[in-house]
C-alpha positions as semicolon CSV with decimal commas, in nm:
position;residue;x (nm);y (nm);z (nm)
1;X;-25,391;12,451;6,134
2;X;-25,220;12,680;5,888
3;X;-25,003;12,567;5,599
4;X;-24,871;12,692;5,269
5;X;-25,103;12,656;4,971
6;X;-24,952;12,452;4,686
7;X;-24,902;12,659;4,373
8;X;-24,759;12,653;4,024
9;X;-24,632;12,944;3,821
10;X;-24,528;13,010;3,463
11;X;-24,329;13,305;3,333
12;X;-24,338;13,446;2,980
13;X;-24,107;13,720;2,861
14;X;-24,187;13,916;2,544
15;X;-23,985;14,175;2,354
16;X;-24,074;14,467;2,129
17;X;-23,782;14,641;1,961
18;X;-23,800;15,019;1,940
19;X;-23,885;15,002;1,568
20;X;-24,152;14,729;1,606
21;X;-24,524;14,755;1,678
22;X;-24,601;14,414;1,834
23;X;-24,444;14,208;2,109
24;X;-24,285;13,876;2,019
25;X;-24,245;13,590;2,266
26;X;-23,889;13,595;2,393
27;X;-23,862;13,332;2,667
28;X;-24,089;13,088;2,852
29;X;-24,031;12,912;3,182
30;X;-24,273;12,632;3,270
31;X;-24,244;12,301;3,457
32;X;-23,889;12,376;3,572
33;X;-23,771;12,426;3,213
34;X;-23,685;12,743;3,029
35;X;-23,683;12,789;2,654
36;X;-23,565;13,077;2,437
37;X;-23,834;13,153;2,180
38;X;-23,682;13,444;1,987
39;X;-23,382;13,353;1,766
40;X;-23,230;13,701;1,820
41;X;-23,156;13,595;2,179
42;X;-23,026;13,238;2,129
43;X;-22,726;13,173;2,353
44;X;-22,757;13,526;2,499
45;X;-23,036;13,472;2,749
46;X;-23,009;13,303;3,088
47;X;-23,273;13,224;3,353
48;X;-23,204;13,395;3,685
49;X;-23,534;13,322;3,857
50;X;-23,643;13,055;4,103
51;X;-23,494;12,713;4,031
52;X;-23,607;12,356;4,103
53;X;-23,961;12,448;4,199
54;X;-24,299;12,469;4,029
55;X;-24,403;12,758;4,255
56;X;-24,185;13,033;4,110
57;X;-24,122;13,340;4,323
58;X;-23,871;13,511;4,094
59;X;-23,900;13,528;3,716
60;X;-23,591;13,729;3,624
61;X;-23,364;13,672;3,326
62;X;-23,014;13,783;3,224
63;X;-22,938;13,923;2,881
64;X;-22,577;13,847;2,793
65;X;-22,362;14,033;2,538
66;X;-22,607;14,322;2,511
67;X;-22,618;14,504;2,176
68;X;-22,790;14,820;2,051
69;X;-23,054;14,591;1,894
70;X;-23,166;14,495;2,247
71;X;-23,308;14,845;2,297
72;X;-23,683;14,824;2,338
73;X;-23,965;14,722;2,570
74;X;-23,961;14,394;2,763
75;X;-24,280;14,253;2,910
76;X;-24,291;13,986;3,180
77;X;-24,615;13,796;3,241
78;X;-24,626;13,596;3,562
79;X;-24,914;13,346;3,577
80;X;-24,966;13,173;3,911
81;X;-25,223;12,915;4,016
82;X;-25,298;12,852;4,384
83;X;-25,444;12,504;4,436
84;X;-25,687;12,481;4,725
85;X;-25,869;12,159;4,816
86;X;-26,184;12,237;4,616
87;X;-26,077;12,540;4,416
88;X;-25,797;12,680;4,199
89;X;-25,723;13,050;4,199
90;X;-25,555;13,189;3,885
91;X;-25,364;13,517;3,900
92;X;-25,178;13,692;3,621
93;X;-24,946;13,992;3,661
94;X;-24,773;14,177;3,379
95;X;-24,488;14,425;3,413
96;X;-24,306;14,616;3,139
97;X;-23,948;14,736;3,135
98;X;-23,802;14,992;2,895
99;X;-23,437;14,922;2,813
100;X;-23,216;15,178;2,636
101;X;-22,874;15,048;2,540
102;X;-22,607;15,317;2,525
103;X;-22,245;15,305;2,417
104;X;-21,986;15,259;2,686
105;X;-21,975;15,571;2,896
106;X;-21,660;15,778;2,907
107;X;-21,574;16,007;3,193
108;X;-21,735;16,336;3,118
109;X;-21,630;16,678;3,233
110;X;-21,904;16,684;3,498
111;X;-21,768;16,364;3,653
112;X;-21,412;16,498;3,666
113;X;-21,527;16,834;3,803
114;X;-21,738;16,671;4,075
115;X;-21,445;16,454;4,184
116;X;-21,213;16,757;4,202
117;X;-21,473;16,948;4,403
118;X;-21,506;16,653;4,641
119;X;-21,132;16,654;4,711
120;X;-21,126;17,035;4,751
121;X;-21,412;17,007;5,000
122;X;-21,234;16,735;5,197
123;X;-20,910;16,937;5,215
124;X;-21,101;17,253;5,307
125;X;-21,289;17,076;5,585
126;X;-20,967;16,927;5,722
127;X;-20,801;17,270;5,724
128;X;-21,105;17,419;5,900
129;X;-21,091;17,137;6,158
130;X;-20,722;17,206;6,233
131;X;-20,787;17,582;6,271
132;X;-21,083;17,510;6,499
133;X;-20,874;17,272;6,711
134;X;-20,597;17,535;6,752
135;X;-20,856;17,798;6,844
136;X;-21,017;17,572;7,103
137;X;-20,678;17,469;7,246
138;X;-20,576;17,834;7,292
139;X;-20,910;17,919;7,450
140;X;-20,881;17,626;7,691
141;X;-20,520;17,709;7,779
142;X;-20,609;18,074;7,851
143;X;-20,905;17,963;8,062
144;X;-20,676;17,717;8,238
145;X;-20,420;17,989;8,321
146;X;-20,695;18,214;8,455
147;X;-20,826;17,928;8,666
148;X;-20,475;17,868;8,801
149;X;-20,439;18,237;8,887
150;X;-20,779;18,238;9,060
151;X;-20,703;17,924;9,259
152;X;-20,359;18,065;9,348
153;X;-20,520;18,386;9,476
154;X;-20,772;18,184;9,675
155;X;-20,492;17,968;9,816
156;X;-20,293;18,273;9,923
157;X;-20,603;18,432;10,074
158;X;-20,676;18,117;10,275
159;X;-20,315;18,096;10,389
160;X;-20,306;18,460;10,503
161;X;-20,633;18,419;10,692
162;X;-20,486;18,115;10,863
163;X;-20,183;18,317;10,974
164;X;-20,402;18,589;11,117
165;X;-20,609;18,334;11,307
166;X;-20,297;18,166;11,441
167;X;-20,162;18,498;11,569
168;X;-20,485;18,585;11,739
169;X;-20,497;18,247;11,899
170;X;-20,144;18,282;12,026
171;X;-20,208;18,628;12,165
172;X;-20,509;18,501;12,349
173;X;-20,301;18,249;12,534
């Protein structure tokens, strides 16, 4: 019989500003409770990870009202314990994230130019499509007229052969 192994997990977030050397504990989440540890982030940090469970699967956080002072390196340490009948397996994983806060972006010249080029391309492609459709229509109509002429010639040839056959049949009588 197969079943899920009970587990517990804790998450610790640390922060190192770009002008600092060491990481400081930023946020901890343990036993279904989160706590902000760094006063620089009071009332600006929110838990976005797994909720109402001891076996966390997601340890993400939100930083609200981001400022230039939030630029730096964030480190998340995920510690998980799998509890087997006679054994506990401890696993720890650490990931780092580099965050660079920039001022609100304005529309640069490259953005405006790329948008203009997109519209020029769309209009150009539509024009090309119309020209291609007219070309194909003319080609089909010319081919259609030739086909009508060919079928007309075949029809007349069949009709004249029929007349000749009828005359020969009548003469034979």
